C-alpha positions in Angstrom: -33.0 -44.6 77.6 -31.1 -45.9 80.5 -29.3 -44.0 83.3 -25.6 -43.3 83.3 -23.4 -42.3 86.2 -21.4 -39.2 85.6 -17.8 -38.4 86.8 -19.4 -36.6 89.8 -19.7 -40.1 91.4 -18.0 -40.3 94.8 -18.2 -44.2 94.9 -20.4 -44.2 98.1 -22.4 -47.3 96.9 -25.8 -45.9 97.8 -27.1 -46.3 94.2 -26.0 -50.0 94.0 -28.1 -51.0 97.0 -31.1 -49.1 95.8 -31.3 -50.5 92.2 -34.2 -53.0 92.0 -32.7 -54.9 89.1 -29.1 -55.0 90.2 -27.9 -53.0 87.2 -25.3 -51.0 89.1 -21.8 -52.2 90.1 -18.5 -50.8 91.2 -16.4 -49.7 88.2 -12.9 -48.2 87.9 -13.1 -45.1 90.1 -16.9 -44.8 90.0 -20.0 -46.9 89.8 -21.4 -48.0 86.4 -24.9 -48.9 85.2 -25.5 -51.8 82.8 -27.7 -50.1 80.2 -29.2 -53.4 79.0 -30.4 -54.1 82.5 -31.5 -50.6 83.6 -35.3 -50.1 83.8 -35.1 -46.3 83.9 -36.8 -46.1 87.3 -34.6 -43.3 88.7 -34.2 -44.9 92.1 -30.4 -44.5 91.9 -30.7 -40.8 91.3 -33.0 -40.4 94.3 -30.4 -41.7 96.7 -27.2 -40.3 95.2 -25.8 -37.5 97.4 -24.2 -35.8 94.4 -26.8 -36.6 91.7 -24.4 -38.6 89.5 -26.9 -41.0 87.9 -28.6 -39.1 85.0 -30.8 -40.2 82.1 -28.8 -40.7 78.9 
């Protein structure tokens, strides 16, 4: 089960820099997580100011 970024994302980029496997990139209006690359570590959720990354 990978993480997914919800519509609460404010596109601050904090999660992208924190991801140890570079699974996060800028998308259309919010950041997105490549579910095939995500290792479910939760590092992105820990740095997100709005808690947008959530386990699917």
